[in-house]
N, C-alpha and C positions, 0 to 999 in steps of 0.2 A: 812874346807873341801875346797879341790883343785878342780879347775873348768876346765872343758877340754877347749881346745882350742873352739870347735864347743860353748862352752857354751859365751866363751867371745866374740865370732863372733855376737852372736844374742842379747848380750849386746850392742854393739859397733853398730848394723845396727836400733835399736831400739832408740839408744840416737841420731844417725843423722837424723831416719824419724823427731822425735820431733823438732831437730836444725832444721832443713831443713824448716819443717812448722813455725816454731818460725820465721826464717830468710824473708819467702815470705810476712810475715802478717807485719812484720817491725820493728821488734824485735831489740834493741842491742846487740852488742857482749857480755856486761857483762851477761844480761841476757841468750842469748843463755849458755855460758858456765858454770852458776850458775846452769843450767837445767841438764848439758850434769854431771855434778860432784855428781847432785843431785841421779842421777839414777846409776851411777856407785857406789859410796857411799852407798849406801843402802844395796851393795849387797856381801862390803867388798873387791871392784875391784878398784884398783889406776888408777886413771884419769892421765898419763903421759905426755898428751899434749891435746890440742884441737885447731885447727887452720881453724878460721871462714873468707873465703875469699869472693871476690863477686860472685863468680861465682862459688865456691865450700867449703866443709867443710872436714876436717878430723880430725879424730879422735886415739887415742891411748891409749888402758887400758894395764893395767897389773895385775895378780896374781900368785903367787906361783910359780915364773918363766915362767908362761906363758903368752906373750905377742900378740897384735893384733893390726892392723892398717887397718883402712878402711875410703873410700871415697867416697863423694856424692856430684852431680853436685845441683846447686841451681836455679833454675828458675828467672827469674826478679822479684825481688821484688815489693811488691805492700802496703797493707795497709789493716789491716782487727782485729779492735781491738775485737771484741767477741771471734773468734778463737784464737786469740794472747792469750787473758785471760782465756779463757776454757783450753787450751795445759798445759799451767802454773799450772793451779789448777789441773789439771792430773798428772803433774808430780811432783808435793807435794803430791798428794795422793798418788802417786806408790811410791813414796820414803819413807813413812810413816809406808806404809804397805807392804813394798817389794812385791811390786805385781809382780805374775809371768809375763814374757816378751810377751808372748803369749796373756793374758789378755791385758797386755798394750796396745799391737798392734792393736788388736780388737777393743779395746775404743778409739785409735787416728784413725782408719780407721771411727769407726761411728760419733765420731765428725767433721771428714773433711764433712759427708754429713748432719748431725743433726743441725749443730749451723745454725741457721735463719739468713737469711740477708734482708736487707729493697726492697720492690718490686722496679720496676725501675723505675715507675711513680711517686714513692715518692723522689725517688733519686736526677731524673731532678728535680723534682717541686724544692726540698729545694736548689740546685744549681745554681736555677734562682733568687729564691729570695734573697740567700746569696750574690752571684756577685751585685745583683742590689742594695743590703741593702750596700754593699762597695762603690758601686759606687756613693752613696748620702754621703755618709763619708767624699769621694774624693774631693765633691765637684759638682758633677753633677746635672744637675736641674730635675726638676719632668717629663719632656717632656721625656729627655732620660733614664728613670727606666725602662720604659716596653720594650724598647728596648733592655737593658741589659738583662734583664729575660728571654729574647725568645732567645736573640741570644747564651746564657750563656747554656741554657736549651738545643738550638740544638747542641752545644756543646760537651755536656755531652752523648748525644745520639751516637754521632759518636763515642764518646771516648768508650763508652761500644761496639757498634759494630766490633769496629776492635781492640779494646783488645782480646774480646774473640774469635777471628781468630789469634791470637797470631802474630799482626803484630808488629814489631819493637818500642818500646818506643819510640825513637825520629821523626819515621814518623809519629806516631800517635799524637804525640807534635805538631809537625808541620802541620798538617793536622786540628787539632782540634782547634788550634791557630786561622789559619788563617781563616776558617771557623767561629769563634765567634764573631775575631773583624771584620772582612766583615759586617757580618750581624748586629753589635751592632751599627758600624759607618753607616753603611746606614739604620737602624731602627732610629736611631737620628736624622739624617736629613732630611728623610723623615717625623718625629713628629713633625721639628720645631726645634728640640733643639738647644742652643747653645754653649752645649759641647759635641761637638761630639767627640771629642780627649780623652774626657776620658771616655765617652760610647765604643770607639772604645779597650780602653786601659784593662778598666774593665770585659770586656766580657771573657778576658783571665785568672782571675784570680785564676778559679777552676782547673787549669793548676801548680800553685805553688806549687814547692813540699815541703811546709812545714816539714810532717815527718821526709821524707830525711835527709834532711839539719840537724835539731835537732839530729836524731841520727848519723849523722856524726859528728857534734861538742861532743857529749855525749860520741862516741868511742874515740876519741882522748885524752879528758879528763882523761877516763877512762884506758888510755896505750895500746891501740890497733890501733895504727894511720893508720896502712897498710889499714886495710879495712874504716877509717874514712875518710881519703886521696881519695880512691875510690869514696865513697860517694860521698862525697864533689865534685868530679870533676864531677860524675852524676848529680850531683843537678844544677852546673856549664854549663854544656851542654844543658840540660832542658831548662835554661834560657836564651839562649842565641839561641836556636830554639823559643823560645816564642818569644823573641825581633825582630828576622828577618821575622818570619811572623806578627807581627804586623807592621813592616815597610812595608812588602809585599802589606797588607791592604789598610793601609795609600797612597800607588801609586795608588792601584786600585780605591780607593773613593778620588783621589787626594786633601787628608786631610794634611795641613801643621801641624807638629811637633811645 
């Protein structure tokens, strides 16, 4: 069957949409390439190339002498494991059943709205307990742990507030780290803790970019050094802004490192 140019375009656009969502959810380049190849291969279309960049994705498809190239921008990446797994499952199902493009696009829309998210109060509470637990592992005394839990929880509230308003990632990191570090150090001082420095640092652990750092390493190992390097630079910049914010909090609280 000879596919028309319009048919190739529809396949390219839905493949880009799936790739875009996966990128936003924190997938590696290898996973995104595999999903693009599955969606093209089930329709007898050749995937000539797929370029996954930090801010854009480009795909080129070919069939029976027709070829097409399409590009889509990518919003700032985050982490959403539930949606990531749901999209991967949908792509596998679509490749096995050769699902019509319109149906695939419709189901992707539903996934974007229907995949459940944890309630905000649970996320804030979990972040607080996690940072307090890490503070204990790092050697903070018992008096500092409640301060770390409250400070990191407050930081997470500010993080969600700024993120939902589309504030720049590095501005968010700086503001959240400064608030959490200041509250953690102040709370530890008021509670009589002797590990104020550890409380101050531990309150910012919610910002450590673990998933992007892992993906940066995986992308380089898998043979995609361009995006891997871009992700590594982003991780490095986040760590720099966290460090600067901790330093500013130490100055405000007159805490010696």
